[in-house]
N, C-alpha and C positions, 0 to 999 in steps of 0.2 A: 504495500499501499504508500504509495507516496504522501511525504509529509512535507506540506510549508513548514518552512522555520523561517521564525523571527524573533530580534532581538529587543530587548527593553531600552530605552537609557533611561535611570531614575539615579535620583541621590542616593548614594550609597555604595557600599560595593557594586563591582561589576557582577552580574549575572549570564549563567549559561542562557543558549539560544533555549527559546522554547517553542516545542510543538503542537501545533494547534490543530486540535483533531475532529473531526464529525464522522457521525451515525454513515453507516453504512445503509440502502436502502432499506425500507420496511420489510420487503419478501424477503430478505436477508436474516432474519433474526425469527426464532422460534416463538412465539407468545401464547404456548396453551396454556390453562390456568389449568394447575392441578393443585389436587390433596393437600401437597407437601407446602406447596408455597403460600396456601391459603390458611396451613396451620401456624406458616412462621409468621406472616403477618397478623393474624389474630392475636397471635401470645406477643409479637412484639410491640402492638399496639397496645398493647395493655399499659403502658407506660403514661398513656390519656391520661389513665383512670386515675396517677397520681393526679395531675393539674385539676381536673373536672372536681375529684371529689374535695379537693381544697377549695375551690373555689365555690362548691355547695356545701359545703359544713359553715364556711364564715358567717356568712349573715345571718344563722341560723342560732347559732351560739349566741351571737352577740346580741338578740334577740330576748336571749332567755334569761330571765329575772336573775335565776343563783349567779347565774356567768356576771352578769352587771355588777351584783352586788359583791362579787368578792375579789372583781378586778378595776371597773368603774363604776367604782358608786356613785362620781358626778352623773352619770347618765342614769345609773337605778334612780335618782331622786328624783332628777327631772323628769323620770315618766312617772311618778310615783303622786309627784306634785307638781302633776298642768297647770301653770298660772294664767291659758289661754292668748299666751303669746302666738308666735309663727309658727304652726305647726309642722313646718320644713325645719325648724331649728332642736327639735324634741333628743337628735342623736348627734348633734354637734360636740363633738370632745377629740380633740389630738390625740390624744390615748388610745382611743377605741380606733382612729383611723390608719394609728402606726401600728396597731396590729395586724391589721389586716395588710397593710401597705409591706411592710418588713420582710414577707417572703420574695415581693417580689424585687423588692431593694436586693438581697442578697442571692437572687437568680441572676441580676443585674451585675456581679459581681463573676461569678461561677460560670458565666455562660464561654467567657474569651478563654476562661483553663477548660471549660470541656470543649471547645472547636477544638485547641490544642490537644487533647489529651484524645479527644474523638479520630485526629488526624494519625497521629504519633501512631498510638497504640492499639485502634481499633473501637469499632461502632457499640461491641458488645462489654468491652472494658468501663464504657462512660454508661452502658443502663445499669451494670453493677453497680457502678458507685452511687451512683441515681436511687438507688432502691434501699443500699446502706444509709443513706444520711437521711432517710424520707422515714424508715423504721427508728432510726434514733429519735426525730424530729417528733413522730406521733409520740412514743415514749415521754419524750419530755413535757409534750404538752397534755396527754391524758393525768399525766401526775402533777402537774404545775400546782405550784405551794402559794406561788408570789408573781408578777410580772414580768422579772426576770426568765425567771424559766419560760413562760410562756412565749416571749420575745427569742431567747436563745433557739428553744422547741422549733417557731417560725423561720429562723434564720436556715436551721437543721431541714424543714421540708422544703425552703428554696431553693439553700442548693440545689438538693435531689430534683427539684422541678429545672432548675439550670440546667446540669444536668442530661436527664430524660429528654427537653426539648429539643435538644444542642443534635442530639443521635437518633433518635426514635422518626422522626418524617425522615431525615436521611438516609438511615436503615433499610425504611419500606419503599423509599424512593431505588434503590440501588438496588432491593430483590425481586421485585415487582416486574412480570413480564410489561412490556411497555401497553401494549395494549389497554391494563388493566390497571396501569399505575396509577389512574386516577383517582378509582374505587377501591383501591385498597391502600391509598394514602389516608384516605378518608378514614379508616377503620379506626388512625388514631384519632381523629375528632369523635367518631360514634366513643370512644372509650370516653374521654373527654367528659362528653354529653349525659353518658349513662354513669358516671363517676359522680356529676353533678346531682342526679335523679336520687341517686343510692344515698348519698350523703343528706337531700332534703330528705326525703321518705326516714328515715333514721333520728335527724333533727326532730321530726314529729311525732314518729312513736315514739322519743326519750322526752316529750316536753314536759308532762306532769311528775317528772322523777326531779328527787332532790340535787342533784347534779349529774344528771344528764349527759350534760355538754360533759364529761369527761370520756364517758363511754363513743362521743360522737366523733369526740379530737382519736380517739385511743385508735377508733378503727383506722383510721387513716395506714393502719401497718398493712390491711390485707392485699390492696393493691399494691402498696412494695415489693410483698411476698412476691406477688405473682409472676411482680418483671424480676424478682430477683433470680428464681426458676429459668424464666426466658433467656435472662444472660448466660446462664448455665449451660442449658440446652440447645440455645439455636447455633445456628453455625455462622460465624462471620461473611459480611459481605461480600461477594464475588472482589466487587472495589478496592476494600480496602485491604482484602490478599494479596492483592496486585499490588499496590502501594506501598507495601510490607514483602515483597518476591518471593513471594507464596504463591506464584503462578498455577503451578497441579494440580494444587491444593482445590484452588479457586475455580478453575477450569470441573474439578470433581462435582463443587458444589453449586456451580452453574446446569453443569447436566441435570441434578439432582431436583434442582430447581424447575426447571424447565418441560421436565419430564423425556427429554430427546438427549441422543448424540450429538445432534445437529446442531450446534453452537457456535462453533468456528469463526462464526462471522462478528456476534458478541463479542465472543475473548478479545477478539485481534483489538476490535475496536478497543477495549478495556484494557489491553498490555497497552495498546500503544499511548492512549492517555494517560496510564500510570506511568509513561515516562517522562511528559512531563511533571506530574505531581512529584515525582520524585525530586526534581529539580528545584522545586522550591519551598522551601520555609513556610512554616507560618506566619513568619515575622513581611517575607516577602509577597505571600497570598495579599495580603491586606494590602502592600502597595500595589498592587497589578489591577485590582479591582477598580484602584480609581485614575488607571491611563484609559485612556478616548475609548480601547478597542473592547473594554468589562465595564463601562459608565456607564451605559445605560441597562444594564443588569444592576450592577451595583446601587444603583437609582431607584430602582423598581424594587429591587429588597428591601432597602431601606424603607420606603413609604407605603409597601401595600402591608405591614405589619403595624407602622404606625397610624394609618388610615382605620385598621382593623381593631385599635382600643381608640380610637375616637369615633368611629359609630355610637359609644356611650355603653355597650354588652356588659363590659365587666362591672360597670357605676350598677345596674343592673342587678347583674348574677350578685357581685355583691351583698349590695343592698337590700334584695327585692322583698326579703320579710321584715326590714327594717322601714323600706316603702308606707311598703301594707298596712304597718302600725302607724306610722304615720299620718298617711290617708283615715287613719279611722278606724283600722280592721282591730280587733282582740289577738292577742300576742297564735291564740290557737288559731284563727281567720289565716294570720298574715303565712304561718307555716303553711297551713295545706294551701294557698295562692301559690305558693313559692314550688310545692308540689306540682299545681298546677302545668307553672312556666316550664318548668325542668320537665315535664312528661313528653310536651309542644317541644322541646328543644330535643329529645331523644327522636320523634316520629319526623319531627323535618330534616335531621340528620341524616335520612335511611334515604331520603328524597335525594338530598346532595349522594349519597351512594352511587345510587341508582341512574341518574341524570347527568353528572358530570362528565362523564367521557361520551353520551349520548350530543347531549344539548355546548358541550363547551363549557371553558370558563366564562368569558367576558360573556355571552349568557345571564350564567346565573351569577354574576358581580354586578350586572346592568339590572337584570330586574329584583335582585336580595336588596340594591341601591333605591330605588324608589319604593316598592313595600317599607323599608325601614326609614324612608324618607316623610313619606306620608303619616304614618305611625306615630312620630315623635310629633311631629305637628300636631296633630290631633289631641294626644296627650298633653301638649302644655295647655291646647284651647280649653280644652274641658276643666284641666286643672288650674285656671286661671280664670274662667267664671264658674266654676263650683264653689272654689272655696271663698270666693269673693261672697258667696249667699252667705257660707258657716264657718264663721269666725272659729268657733270653737274645735273647728280642725275633725269632726267628724261626718264625712261622707254619708248619704244618703247607702242605702244598699246598692241600688240600681246604680248608682253612680260608679260607686265603689268596682261592681262587676264586670260595666263599660269599661273603665280604665283596664281590667283583667286582660278582657280580650284584647283590647289593641297594644296590651303589651306582649300579649300571647302570639299577636298579627308581626312584631316587632321581631321577635326572640326568633319565631321560623324563617320569616326572612335571612336574618343572620346565620341560623343555621343549616341552611342551604345554597351561604353566600359565603360572607366574606369569615365565617368561622372555618372552616374546613379548607376554602384556597386560599387564607391569610397564611396556611402556615404549606399548603402543597406549590402555590405557585412560588413562592422565595425557593423551595428544596429544586423545584424541579429545572429551573433556570439558571444553573449554573453551572461554568464546565468543571470538570477534575479537579483544577488548578486553585478554582478559587472558591470550590462544593464548601469545604470546611470553615473558612472565614467567611462566608458569604453565610452559612444559616448562623454562625455565631453572631451577626452581627444583624441577622432579624431576627434575633433573639433578644441580645441587648436593646434593641428598640420596642419590642414588645416589651420585656420587663421593664425600661423604663419610664415606658406611656401605663402601663398599669401601674408602679409603684408612684407616679404622680395624681393620677386617677384616684386610684386607693385613699390618698393623704386628703385629696380637696374635694371628692365627689360632695359628701354630706354638708361641707364646710359653703361650697358652694350651691347646693340646695337650699343651704340655708339664707344665701344673701342674694341667690338671683331667682327663688323658687322657683314658678314652672317656666323660669325662662331659661332655667339650665338644658331642658329638651329643644328647646332653639338651636341653642348654642352648638349641641350634638346635631340637632338637622342639621345644622348648614353644613357642617363637617361632612356628614352623608354623602350631600349635592356636591360637594369640592371633589369628592373621592371616585363619584359615579363618572362623572366629566373625567377624570381621567384615566381611568378605565378604557370610554369610550376611544381616547385620543392616542391613549399611550401603550397601551397593555397589550401584546399581540398574541392571538391564539396557542394553545402551546398543546394542542387535545391531541393525542396521537402520532406524537412525534419526541422521537428517544431524545433523551437529557443532551447525549451528545452535540447536537444538530439545532436546539435550542438559539442557539448566538448566532446562527444565519437567519433566523426570524429576525432578529430582533437588527440585523446589517440589512436584511431589505427592507423593511418596517419606514415608511416615508420623511422621520421628523428622528428616531434614534440613526438613520443612515448619517444624515445631517451632523450631528453629534459627531459619531463614529470618525467622520472626515476617510481619509485614505483607508481606514485601519478596515473598514466596511466591505471595501469594494477587495481587500485583499481576505480577508474572512468569502466572501462570494466567490471568489477566481479558487478559490481551493477547495471549496466545496464542489465547486462546479469540475472541475479536473479530477476529483476525485471519480464524482460521478459518471462522470465519460470514461474513467478508466475501467471502473468496475463495469459498465456496461460493455467493453473492449474486449474483460475477461470474459465475462457470460457470452458473448457472442460467440469469441473463440471456441469454448469450449462444445455450446452448442454445435457449432460448426464441425467439429472433431468426432463430434457423437453421430450426426448424420452421414458425415465420408465412412464413419466406419459400420453405419446399417445399410448404405448404400453398397461399400464392398463386400457383403454377406449376401445383399439380396442378389447382387447379376451373377455371381457364380462362377459356370466358365465362360462368360463374357471378357471383353477383353480387357482387361484390367487399366490397362494405360487409361482408354476413351472414360472408365467409369469414374477412374480419377481428375481425369478432366472437368469433364461435365461436376463435380463433385469443390472442382477448386471455381469452376462458372458461378454456382449457385453459393458459392460461401460469399465470390468476390459482390455478388447482386446485391446477397443479405446485407452485407456490412454496407454497401453502400448507400439503400433502399433506407436503413439504418443512419445513418448518418444525415442522410438528409432528414429525416423524421427527428432527432436530437436537433437539428440545428432552428427545424417549422414548430415544433407541437412541445411545450412543455407538459412534465407529466402533473401527475395530479397533485403529490405532494408541493411544489411549486406554486399551483392552481389555488392550492387552500394559503398557502403561504403568502400568495401578491393579496389573496383577498383579507386575512387577518391582518396586511399592515395598512388596510383602509382606513381613513379615518372616520369614515360613516356607522353609524350604531346596525347599520345591518351586515358589516362587514362580518359579526360576531356569530 
């Protein structure tokens, strides 16, 4: 396979030439969905349970009076002695918000370390570290006697989530067949939503226990144990093994994952791409992402997780029991409403799993954005109008149900769009040389915004009241426009070929400059070389068949005819290659259009 060699002139020590690779044509890859690869995906995706369980359990325990009384007495007193002031401010406590947000601060610090570990020692070690850290955090929180134990436990949970979120989506992308990569990768989001729902059900079940919050927090150890088992019994990804010069083992695992011996084309691409990865350190990987050749993917990798958090989803999922309690629901009703929201979240995620590889990423991004925007505006208007009528902060049952329905519509839209795609797209648009650093960047941005929102949402709710929902609605509008004009479609595109789609994009092509032409030229050269090899092989096979058929006929005449047929076939194909683009290129050009219909 021919390779185009490019050198980067960057500040610091000179780097070795970097080989940029693009995938073989789709037909060369085996893409069967085997039972083994499904098993691997389900067990690895259990890492999402860690993230989801913690998201779901936090708001519930914060609304429990026994938890408030032990650790956040100011909030407890505010609940018991409501003075008729703004109902939006009953949970406005910096220490309570820090309990929520410190987890993401720890994840933010852990993510770069997790990225380096994932690249240097493999995806499974990061999963192992994640599970051990989460086990420690769950134990500290369940047995917490003071705020210090509570915060340290949350920090350990954050470290675990940082390692899991840096490795699991990447592992899923690398082990899944490209045709099913979207669906299998979204099992991570599915596990996250299941974790949220399970935590909410447990919170509801222990709502009347004296210290039921201890069981709620302690059961976080269960998903950690599942991931621990997975990190021990699962195979390492072929990409990671090739990065560590274990090609033979990688090929055997790839055969098992694909359920076929015919993995040479995919293995060849992985091995050659790995040559690049081995020449790039983690520090260089970060610097490479800032060059013009990789800048479109870097910008997209940063903005998608940033926008994901600015949908306001974590504000809803963190504080939905608190929110409903603030809206006049009792503690039990608030927890029940939370369970309903969690169930909608799970069901809507199933929609994403079955549609993402059929409808495409852009369609779900845009549809979900429009639905979330409408829901946020309706919520803001309803609360603004109704609270002006009821200064005591207790909304009528009908109004509270209406708010619940609208929030469920919002959560459903997020669950089949920005929720799973916020992790899928950053993981699949990276080249191998930037993949570990790119995922670390995505996780860092996600955790940074989660920390900021977790630390400020209740205060924003107190200060902005219903206007906080308009704040998030504005961001949803911005991110939807960004997807329409800047995000190329990556459905059914092998990971190693995604960069070509950015190079052909009308806007990103200009940002990349000459590097875009180099990427496209290298891809076209490889495509032509592959077709030439395929034609040569087909011509040889046809010649052999003709020789067998002619029997006692003149061998020379048969060979002459065969050679003439080969010449005619090669000439016709050359004309076809010049005038008729292949299906993949037509889809790519369509995805590069700036019109929404192109998605």
